[in-house]
TILO-294027 format. One line per 2 residues: number of its first residue (from 1); their letters; for each residue x, y, z of C-alpha. Coordinates in nm, 4 decimals. Each point is the difference from the previous one (the first is absolute). Example, Ala and Ser with C-alpha at 12.3 -4.5 7.8 and 13.67 -1.06 7.14 Angstrom:
1) AS) 1.2300/-0.4500/0.7800  0.1370/0.3440/-0.0660
end
This chain:
1) XX) 14.5684/9.8387/7.0616  -0.2892/0.0255/0.2490
3) XX) -0.2181/-0.3103/0.0181  -0.3184/-0.0663/0.1967
5) XX) -0.2177/-0.3031/0.0550  -0.3749/0.0411/0.0589
7) XX) -0.3121/-0.2128/-0.0023  -0.3240/0.0715/-0.1869
9) XX) -0.3341/-0.1408/0.1124  -0.3070/-0.0522/-0.2128
11) XX) -0.2686/0.2689/0.0351  -0.2491/-0.1095/0.2660
13) XX) -0.3015/0.1155/-0.2032  0.0867/-0.2526/-0.2711
15) XX) -0.0109/-0.2989/0.2348  -0.2991/-0.2311/-0.0201
17) XX) -0.1142/-0.2807/0.2260  0.2330/0.0708/0.2928
19) XX) 0.3166/-0.1066/-0.1843  0.3286/0.1346/0.1414
21) XX) 0.1632/0.2906/-0.1834  0.2797/-0.0978/-0.2422
23) XX) 0.3448/0.1519/0.0622  0.2874/0.0693/-0.2359
25) XX) 0.3593/0.0999/0.0707  0.1239/0.3226/-0.1627
27) XX) 0.3550/0.1145/-0.0694  0.0649/0.3690/-0.0710
29) XX) 0.3193/0.1746/-0.0985  0.1448/0.3495/-0.0183
31) XX) -0.2598/0.2826/0.0080  -0.2941/-0.2401/0.0654
33) XX) 0.1386/-0.0720/0.3495  -0.2071/0.1510/0.2868
35) XX) -0.2819/0.1048/-0.2339  -0.2601/-0.2198/0.1793
37) XX) -0.1988/0.0403/0.3217  -0.1509/-0.3103/0.1684
39) XX) -0.3741/-0.0277/-0.0611  -0.0078/0.2122/-0.3178
41) XX) -0.1741/-0.1421/-0.3110  0.2452/0.0075/-0.2943
43) XX) 0.0319/-0.1099/-0.3631  0.3275/-0.1760/-0.0820
45) XX) 0.1685/-0.0616/-0.3352  0.2807/-0.2535/-0.0007
47) XX) 0.1422/-0.3320/-0.1145  -0.0917/-0.3205/0.1818
49) XX) 0.3163/-0.1958/0.0683  0.0944/-0.3219/0.1782
51) XX) 0.2571/0.0060/0.2759  0.2160/-0.3153/0.0153
53) XX) 0.0120/-0.1979/0.3250  0.2462/0.1335/0.2582
55) XX) 0.2016/-0.2627/0.1852  -0.0725/-0.0129/0.3714
57) XX) -0.2454/0.2927/-0.0054  -0.3064/-0.1998/0.1089
59) XX) -0.1532/-0.3457/-0.0407  -0.2264/0.0971/-0.2907
61) XX) 0.2819/0.1368/-0.2111  0.2331/-0.2873/0.0883
63) XX) -0.2471/-0.2317/-0.1746  0.0673/0.1822/-0.3281
65) XX) -0.3197/0.2049/-0.0171  0.0423/0.3150/-0.2087
67) XX) -0.1554/0.3143/0.1559  -0.1820/0.2618/-0.2088
69) XX) 0.0710/0.3714/0.0278  -0.0750/0.3101/-0.2022
71) XX) 0.2850/0.2083/-0.1355  -0.1705/0.3412/0.0221
73) XX) 0.0419/0.2577/-0.2788  -0.2725/0.2510/0.0880
75) XX) -0.2347/0.0776/0.2914  -0.3047/0.2291/-0.0072
77) XX) -0.2193/0.0748/0.3012  -0.3739/-0.0656/-0.0260
79) XX) -0.1920/0.2729/0.1796  -0.3191/-0.2017/-0.0422
81) XX) -0.2049/-0.1158/0.2928  -0.1697/-0.3365/0.0215
83) XX) -0.3065/0.1251/-0.1881  0.1590/-0.0483/-0.3409
85) XX) -0.1716/-0.3266/-0.0827  -0.0666/-0.0584/-0.3694
87) XX) -0.3622/0.0962/-0.0714  -0.1476/-0.0632/-0.3449
89) XX) -0.2481/0.2466/-0.1617  -0.2814/-0.2516/0.0551
91) XX) 0.0878/-0.0307/0.3719  0.0145/0.3798/0.0251
93) XX) -0.3545/0.0242/-0.1389  -0.1152/-0.2636/0.2511
95) XX) 0.1617/0.1950/0.2888  -0.1665/0.3278/-0.1072
97) XX) -0.3397/-0.1759/-0.0220  0.0532/-0.1503/0.3477
99) XX) 0.0756/0.3461/0.1423  -0.3363/0.1308/-0.1298
101) XX) -0.1911/-0.2675/0.1937  -0.1594/0.1589/0.3119
103) XX) 0.0682/-0.3277/0.1865  0.3757/0.0098/-0.0676
105) XX) 0.0726/0.0438/0.3735  -0.2000/-0.3120/0.0889
107) XX) 0.1712/-0.1950/-0.2814  0.3491/0.0811/0.1273
109) XX) -0.0897/-0.0586/0.3659  -0.1462/-0.3402/-0.0929
111) XX) 0.3178/-0.0858/-0.1932  0.2338/0.0730/0.2935
113) XX) -0.1176/-0.2852/0.2180  -0.2930/-0.1853/-0.1604
115) XX) 0.0371/-0.2885/0.2438  -0.0348/0.2223/0.3090
117) XX) -0.3426/0.1016/0.1269  -0.0656/0.3592/0.1158
119) XX) 0.2650/0.2611/0.0919  -0.1260/0.2305/-0.2775
121) XX) 0.1743/0.3107/0.1398  0.3340/-0.1815/0.0246
123) XX) -0.0316/-0.1290/-0.3569  -0.0816/0.3500/-0.1267
125) XX) 0.3026/0.1445/0.1810  0.2294/-0.2691/-0.1482
127) XX) -0.1450/0.0712/-0.3470  0.0766/0.3711/0.0399
129) XX) 0.3498/-0.0843/0.1272  0.0758/-0.1936/-0.3199
131) XX) -0.0747/0.3122/-0.2086  0.1669/0.2530/0.2330
133) XX) -0.0196/0.3794/-0.0123  0.1160/0.2374/-0.2718
135) XX) 0.3726/-0.0320/-0.0653  0.2650/0.2666/-0.0620
137) XX) -0.1340/0.2622/0.2410  0.2465/0.2236/0.1821
139) XX) -0.0028/0.2435/0.2901  0.1021/0.3634/-0.0719
141) XX) 0.3548/-0.0795/0.1181  0.0303/-0.2826/-0.2533
143) XX) -0.0561/-0.2889/0.2434  -0.2130/-0.2798/-0.1541
145) XX) -0.3407/-0.0733/0.1554  -0.0633/-0.3671/0.0760
147) XX) -0.2717/-0.1508/-0.2184  0.0131/-0.3589/0.1287
149) XX) -0.2630/-0.1074/0.2550  0.1036/-0.2090/0.3032
151) XX) -0.2536/-0.2314/0.1695  0.0152/-0.2065/0.3188
153) XX) -0.2385/-0.2874/0.0784  -0.0134/-0.1093/0.3647
155) XX) -0.2332/-0.2840/0.0802  -0.0823/-0.3203/0.1769
157) XX) 0.1628/-0.3256/-0.1156  -0.1907/-0.1663/-0.2823
159) XX) -0.1503/0.3240/-0.1342  0.1598/-0.0512/-0.3453
161) XX) 0.2565/0.2822/0.0247  0.2749/-0.2065/-0.1658
163) XX) -0.2324/-0.1053/-0.2811  -0.0899/0.3668/-0.0572
165) XX) 0.3708/0.0897/-0.0330  0.0675/-0.2861/-0.2400
167) XX) -0.2990/0.0916/-0.2187  0.1171/0.3634/-0.0166
169) XX) 0.3606/-0.0923/-0.0907  -0.1293/-0.2356/-0.2688
171) XX) -0.2167/0.2729/-0.1538  0.2590/0.2815/-0.0230
173) XX) 0.2492/-0.0165/-0.2898  0.2944/0.0127/0.2440
175) XX) -0.0321/-0.1267/0.3555  0.2249/-0.1608/0.2612
177) XX) -0.1302/-0.2003/0.2970  0.2111/-0.0493/0.3154
179) XX) -0.1013/-0.1427/0.3340  0.0803/0.0387/0.3664
181) XX) 0.3015/-0.1648/0.1545  0.1530/-0.0749/-0.3404
183) XX) 0.0587/0.3750/-0.0449  0.3125/0.1841/0.1163
185) XX) 0.0934/0.3673/-0.0254  0.2591/-0.0639/-0.2725
187) XX) -0.2487/-0.2263/-0.1811  -0.2435/0.2924/-0.0128
189) XX) 0.2494/0.2728/-0.0941  0.3447/-0.1059/-0.1284
191) XX) 0.2696/-0.2478/0.0992  0.3776/0.0519/-0.0123
193) XX) 0.1855/-0.3102/-0.1233  0.3602/-0.0921/-0.0774
195) XX) 0.0904/0.0295/-0.3668  0.0272/-0.3485/-0.1513
197) XX) 0.2723/0.1101/-0.2413  0.2410/-0.0654/0.2847
199) XX) 0.1422/0.3496/0.0483  -0.1521/0.0314/0.3469
201) XX) -0.2256/0.2977/-0.0845  -0.3648/0.0436/0.0985
203) XX) -0.3094/0.0211/-0.2200  -0.3633/0.0943/0.0701
205) XX) -0.2966/-0.2222/-0.0828  -0.3465/0.1539/-0.0222
207) XX) -0.2621/-0.1176/0.2517  -0.3729/-0.0620/-0.0400
209) XX) -0.1169/0.3624/0.0331  0.2584/0.1240/-0.2517
211) XX) -0.0936/-0.2757/-0.2469  -0.3702/0.0837/0.0483
213) XX) 0.0615/0.3641/-0.1013  -0.2787/0.1070/-0.2356
215) XX) -0.2326/-0.2722/0.1271  -0.1429/-0.1398/0.3237
217) XX) 0.1697/-0.1710/0.2940  -0.2246/-0.2224/0.2134
219) XX) 0.1465/-0.0593/0.3474  -0.1811/-0.2734/0.1918
221) XX) 0.0395/-0.0607/0.3756  0.1175/0.3607/0.0293
223) XX) 0.0034/-0.0184/0.3814  0.2374/-0.3010/-0.0024
225) XX) 0.2834/0.1939/-0.1676  0.2719/0.0945/0.2499
227) XX) -0.0159/0.3595/0.1194  0.3399/0.1007/-0.1392
229) XX) -0.0894/-0.1570/-0.3370  -0.3381/0.1733/-0.0060
231) XX) 0.1744/0.3351/0.0604  0.1369/-0.0237/-0.3547
233) XX) -0.3527/0.0676/-0.1290  -0.0309/0.3533/0.1440
235) XX) 0.1970/0.1610/-0.2825  -0.1557/-0.2219/-0.2668
237) XX) -0.3576/0.0854/0.1005  0.0456/0.3777/0.0086
239) XX) 0.2972/0.0943/-0.2234  -0.0272/-0.3097/-0.2232
241) XX) 0.3752/-0.0499/-0.0046  0.2544/-0.2210/0.1768
243) XX) 0.3191/0.1608/0.1306  0.2827/-0.2472/0.0566
245) XX) 0.3306/0.0430/0.1826  0.1585/-0.3461/0.0223
247) XX) 0.3548/-0.1325/-0.0366  0.1303/0.3375/-0.1129
249) XX) -0.2699/0.0358/-0.2694  -0.2375/0.2960/0.0257
251) XX) -0.2894/-0.0178/-0.2462  -0.3657/0.0958/-0.0446
253) XX) -0.2470/-0.2255/-0.1817  -0.3487/0.0733/-0.1309
255) XX) -0.2744/-0.1977/0.1759  -0.3162/0.1537/-0.1414
257) XX) -0.2525/-0.2670/0.0900  -0.3401/-0.0255/0.1664
259) XX) 0.0050/-0.2102/0.3179  -0.2865/-0.2322/0.0930
261) XX) 0.0714/-0.1459/0.3440  -0.1899/-0.2486/0.2173
263) XX) 0.0444/-0.0646/0.3730  -0.1629/-0.1819/0.2903
265) XX) -0.0930/0.1554/0.3373  0.2506/-0.0653/0.2806
267) XX) -0.2349/-0.2263/0.1968  -0.1318/-0.2081/-0.2905
269) XX) -0.3412/0.1625/-0.0379  -0.1008/0.3647/-0.0143
271) XX) -0.1797/0.1171/0.3142  -0.2488/0.2814/-0.0644
273) XX) 0.0087/0.0998/0.3699  0.3747/0.0644/0.0039
275) XX) 0.1853/0.2911/-0.1537  0.1370/-0.0814/-0.3467
277) XX) 0.3466/0.1314/0.0925  0.0272/-0.2670/0.2705
279) XX) -0.0742/-0.2757/-0.2531  0.2278/0.0995/-0.2914
281) XX) 0.3627/-0.0994/0.0269  0.0848/0.2744/-0.2511
283) XX) 0.1532/0.3378/0.0975  -0.2275/0.3059/-0.0433
285) XX) 0.2594/0.1712/-0.2249  -0.0475/-0.2795/-0.2533
287) XX) -0.3787/-0.0235/0.0432  -0.0383/0.3693/-0.0839
289) XX) 0.1551/-0.0571/-0.3446  -0.2845/-0.2268/-0.1137
291) XX) -0.2770/0.1818/-0.1867  -0.2632/-0.2471/0.1209
293) XX) 0.0007/-0.2609/0.2777  -0.2743/-0.2632/-0.0002
295) XX) -0.0883/-0.2229/0.2924  -0.1566/-0.3250/-0.1218
297) XX) -0.2163/-0.1497/0.2762  -0.1191/-0.3579/0.0255
299) XX) -0.3482/0.0857/0.1317  -0.2662/-0.2479/0.1110
301) XX) -0.3025/0.0710/-0.2195  -0.2338/-0.2817/-0.1028
303) XX) -0.1114/0.1590/-0.3296  0.3529/0.0936/-0.1025
305) XX) 0.1385/-0.3388/0.1112  -0.2642/-0.1799/-0.2110
307) XX) 0.0902/0.2043/-0.3087  0.3741/-0.0463/0.0593
309) XX) -0.0320/-0.3778/0.0411  -0.2116/-0.0138/-0.3168
311) XX) 0.2643/0.1959/-0.1926  0.2861/-0.2281/0.1162
313) XX) -0.1949/-0.3178/-0.0761  -0.1040/0.1328/-0.3426
315) XX) 0.3683/0.0616/-0.0807  0.0850/-0.3583/0.0933
317) XX) -0.2922/-0.1430/-0.1929  0.1169/0.1820/-0.3122
319) XX) 0.3602/-0.1121/0.0479  -0.0613/-0.3563/0.1082
321) XX) -0.3293/-0.0757/-0.1699  0.1459/-0.2207/-0.2534
323) XX) -0.1257/-0.2810/-0.2051  0.1988/-0.0472/-0.3201
325) XX) -0.2600/0.1747/-0.2165  0.0386/0.3285/0.1921
327) XX) 0.3802/0.0000/-0.0233  -0.0008/0.1784/-0.3366
329) XX) -0.2505/0.2580/0.1281  0.2190/0.0692/0.3034
331) XX) 0.3084/0.0389/-0.2196  -0.1898/0.2413/-0.2238
333) XX) -0.1210/0.2004/0.3015  0.3576/0.0139/0.1370
335) XX) 0.1290/0.1228/-0.3394  -0.2676/0.2721/-0.0119
337) XX) 0.0871/0.1096/0.3544  0.3699/0.0181/-0.0913
339) XX) -0.0829/0.2077/-0.3086  -0.2190/0.2323/0.2065
341) XX) 0.2743/0.0550/0.2576  0.2502/0.0698/-0.2767
343) XX) -0.2170/0.2742/-0.1478  -0.0532/0.1481/0.3485
345) XX) 0.3778/0.0046/0.0494  0.0336/0.1894/-0.3283
347) XX) -0.2841/0.2309/0.1086  0.2054/0.0988/0.3084
349) XX) 0.3094/0.0415/-0.2180  -0.1846/0.2148/-0.2578
351) XX) -0.1569/0.2266/0.2662  0.3313/0.0628/0.1756
353) XX) 0.1766/0.0776/-0.3268  -0.2620/0.2094/-0.1790
355) XX) -0.2110/0.1674/0.2694  0.1109/0.3021/0.2064
357) XX) -0.3152/0.1349/0.1708  0.0065/0.3474/0.1544
359) XX) -0.1991/0.1159/0.3009  -0.3132/0.1959/-0.0925
361) XX) -0.1202/0.3007/0.2035  -0.3084/-0.1932/0.1232
363) XX) 0.2069/-0.2961/0.1231  0.2591/0.2276/0.1658
365) XX) -0.2793/0.1969/0.1735  -0.1616/-0.3243/0.1265
367) XX) 0.3297/-0.1245/0.1507  0.0655/0.3429/0.1555
369) XX) -0.3492/0.0111/0.1565  0.0424/-0.3510/0.1415
371) XX) 0.3400/0.0878/0.1508  -0.1053/0.3347/0.1498
373) XX) -0.3293/-0.1386/0.1382  0.1727/-0.2970/0.1647
375) XX) 0.2698/0.2213/0.1534  -0.2663/0.2374/0.1333
377) XX) -0.1838/-0.2878/0.1690  0.3207/-0.1084/0.1727
379) XX) 0.0902/0.3544/0.1099  -0.2756/0.0043/0.2646
381) XX) 0.1495/-0.3017/0.1805  0.3653/0.0799/-0.0775
383) XX) 0.0471/-0.3289/-0.1898  0.1548/-0.0161/-0.3483
385) XX) -0.2399/-0.1937/-0.2274  0.2032/0.0323/-0.3224
387) XX) 0.3425/0.1333/-0.1013  0.1192/0.1719/-0.3217
389) XX) 0.1645/-0.3301/-0.1002  -0.3493/-0.1478/-0.0482
391) XX) -0.0861/0.2710/-0.2579  0.2730/-0.1331/-0.2295
393) XX) -0.1334/-0.3524/0.0534  -0.3515/0.1142/-0.0965
395) XX) 0.1344/0.1661/-0.3162  0.1913/-0.3165/-0.0998
397) XX) -0.3097/-0.2157/0.0484  -0.2189/0.2446/-0.1942
399) XX) 0.2520/0.0086/-0.2874  0.0116/-0.3812/-0.0048
401) XX) -0.3815/-0.0081/-0.0124  0.0030/0.2290/-0.3055
403) XX) 0.2826/-0.1971/-0.1612  -0.1971/-0.3225/0.0427
405) XX) -0.2615/0.1228/-0.2467  0.2636/0.1749/-0.2212
407) XX) -0.1337/0.3459/0.0831  0.2320/0.3011/-0.0563
409) XX) -0.1655/0.1857/0.2881  -0.0535/-0.0890/0.3689
411) XX) -0.3721/0.0607/0.0462  -0.2231/0.0399/0.3036
413) XX) -0.0897/-0.3716/0.0071  0.3714/-0.0880/0.0254
415) XX) 0.0487/0.2306/0.2990  -0.3101/-0.1507/0.1657
417) XX) 0.1310/-0.3520/-0.0642  0.3352/0.0782/0.1655
419) XX) -0.1700/0.1747/0.2947  -0.2300/-0.3035/0.0411
421) XX) 0.3010/-0.2322/0.0314  0.1715/0.2276/0.2538
423) XX) -0.3242/0.0297/0.2003  -0.0320/-0.3798/0.0013
425) XX) 0.3545/-0.0324/0.1395  -0.0538/0.2730/0.2598
427) XX) -0.3269/-0.1521/0.1223  0.1699/-0.3359/0.0512
429) XX) 0.3287/0.1237/0.1416  0.0132/0.3662/0.1062
431) XX) -0.3222/0.0532/0.1923  0.0506/0.0756/0.3692
433) XX) -0.2579/-0.2156/0.1791  -0.0369/0.2503/0.2868
435) XX) -0.0530/0.3213/-0.1950  -0.1289/-0.1532/-0.3259
437) XX) 0.2348/0.2268/-0.1958  0.2762/-0.0933/-0.2430
439) XX) 0.3517/0.0251/0.1433  0.3090/-0.0678/-0.2101
441) XX) 0.2050/-0.0327/0.3227  -0.1471/-0.3501/0.0375
443) XX) 0.2409/-0.1015/-0.2778  0.2668/0.2708/0.0330
445) XX) 0.0659/-0.0473/0.3746  -0.1973/-0.3138/0.0830
447) XX) -0.2442/0.1863/0.2303  -0.2881/0.2436/-0.0611
449) XX) 0.0274/0.3485/0.1457  -0.2750/-0.0773/0.2559
451) XX) 0.2175/-0.2751/0.1520  0.3130/0.2172/-0.0052
453) XX) -0.1958/0.2693/0.1884  -0.1100/-0.2570/0.2609
455) XX) 0.3598/-0.1170/0.0471  0.1104/0.3602/0.0531
457) XX) -0.2857/0.0549/0.2474  0.0992/-0.3072/0.2038
459) XX) 0.3621/0.1188/0.0025  -0.0966/0.3522/0.1113
461) XX) -0.2206/-0.1478/0.2795  0.2952/-0.2089/0.1216
463) XX) 0.2259/0.3082/-0.0126  -0.2457/0.2082/0.2074
465) XX) -0.0455/-0.2762/0.2582  0.3748/-0.0478/0.0300
467) XX) 0.0436/0.3643/0.1036  -0.1879/-0.0800/0.3234
469) XX) 0.1337/-0.3518/0.0583  0.3316/-0.1685/-0.0677
471) XX) -0.1629/-0.2982/-0.1713  -0.3427/-0.0110/-0.1652
473) XX) -0.2702/-0.2586/0.0645  -0.1429/-0.1436/-0.3246
475) XX) -0.3544/-0.0003/0.1433  0.0203/0.3781/0.0494
477) XX) 0.1008/0.0438/-0.3652  -0.2967/-0.2184/-0.1034
479) XX) -0.2393/0.2045/0.2158  0.1269/0.3321/-0.1406
481) XX) -0.0238/-0.1344/-0.3556  -0.3633/-0.0969/0.0659
483) XX) -0.0779/0.3682/0.0590  0.1331/0.0633/-0.3542
485) XX) -0.2496/-0.2608/-0.1346  0.2652/-0.2690/-0.0519
487) XX) -0.1337/-0.3456/0.0938  0.1836/-0.2058/0.2631
489) XX) 0.0935/-0.2726/-0.2511  0.1443/0.2580/-0.2434
491) XX) 0.1870/0.1820/0.2771  0.1630/-0.3208/0.1292
493) XX) 0.0987/-0.0980/-0.3538  0.1507/0.3450/-0.0607
495) XX) 0.1963/-0.0127/0.3272  0.1381/-0.3411/-0.1035
497) XX) 0.0957/0.1436/-0.3387  0.1833/0.2928/0.1616
499) XX) 0.1888/-0.2448/0.2210  0.0873/-0.2095/-0.3044
501) XX) 0.1198/0.3098/-0.1916  0.2181/0.1087/0.2933
503) XX) -0.1907/0.3209/0.0835  -0.0971/-0.1448/0.3401
505) XX) 0.1681/-0.2685/0.2061  -0.1482/-0.2262/0.2655
507) XX) 0.1524/0.0659/0.3406  -0.2021/-0.2794/0.1681
509) XX) -0.3323/-0.1699/-0.0507  -0.2682/0.2651/-0.0608
511) XX) 0.2397/0.2972/-0.0011  0.1845/0.1792/-0.2821
513) XX) 0.2372/0.2912/-0.0465  0.0772/0.2227/-0.2999
515) XX) 0.3283/-0.0697/-0.1758  0.1949/0.3254/0.0254
517) XX) 0.2418/0.1156/-0.2702  0.3502/0.0821/0.1134
519) X) 0.2771/0.1849/-0.1768
end
């Protein structure tokens, strides 16, 4: 008779207070064998039995401790997502009343990180990410359209990025938080391990992104993850699946989760005068998969600094201000806050389960106008300000905005809200300082088109000069570039970059030559 051993883990959405998930050993026989896929939520019917100690197996069992296991009789798959939290009729009425409040956006943004001052646009984007776009949409060929929103926060140390991630994970019904160097590729996707039944076979264990399927995965210190480990996220972010080929096992897992990532600039602090691509230690192919990228600056502003210091000190006064008479009041306030967060968690759950907003003609026309107008502005300079991928991002954000207020239709205000967030990101990140225009190449290739054109001009100058002379003097290149309105400092920097890239090589001090291609 076929027999299989498996392990079941408690559903993550049922955990409270950061307790570890409980695990239980399963034994299946006959036609139940190979009916499970790692990471799937299931309902199990069986008999709980005790396994007697096995001599010499391990220290725990040698002491005479009986192990529990479940003798499985029946397995049924649960096609539910994390949103299926129990909601009473009274709570449902409360949620519907909350959705009618015109200040519902401010309420949710304030709930995401009440202890953090400012960053209103980031909080709004995280709020929309928790709700996500409309699910179960398909392309004409039958391919599913991604509805989860991916966000990346890049900012200076001490700008409360980690706290923002932790608040968001705490507020969604199902969230997993992982950080930096403690993350490996197999920890994110799936690990192949030797079967403990002693037959020498291999089994797969689901990683963080597979376990977070149907919820949110918060990845802190995103830039500290090794490059080969980070490569595992390409498929997850676009196809929302994990394909595994390890130890003779070929499998495909579902990893349908929204990713909220945080990273630091390469050189500690973000420099507004440098190109963003030179400061992110993240490949452009991965950056392009994020719907929104926010740069959080630590700016020196006396008014803002005064308000921020006041906010931090007020938080500490509330927490620490403590004679014995106020202890009961503080406990009551903490209980009310916990209750409020619980109802907000159920609000997110209810909206994702019950609300499927569709794009209205007005909202679709607004997004189309924005896209066409922006592309037309870039056509004059030859730069690409926005790509078709951003249209899908705008639609997801607009759908999330409608879902947040439980609206069945994506209205004009939702489209304007999503366009406002994208404009905010583009102003901070994608504006070419020379031309003043938006250029998506700043993220996609690391350089705006204006700089790429200058590099090509310098290279063509060197090629022309080399036709007359065997080696080219750098000063002559600088002089010729000046006639093309390229400053001396820029020209010298571009020559150095071409030498670094291997397009030119230095023959001797002050002289270069073009690297010719052979073959």
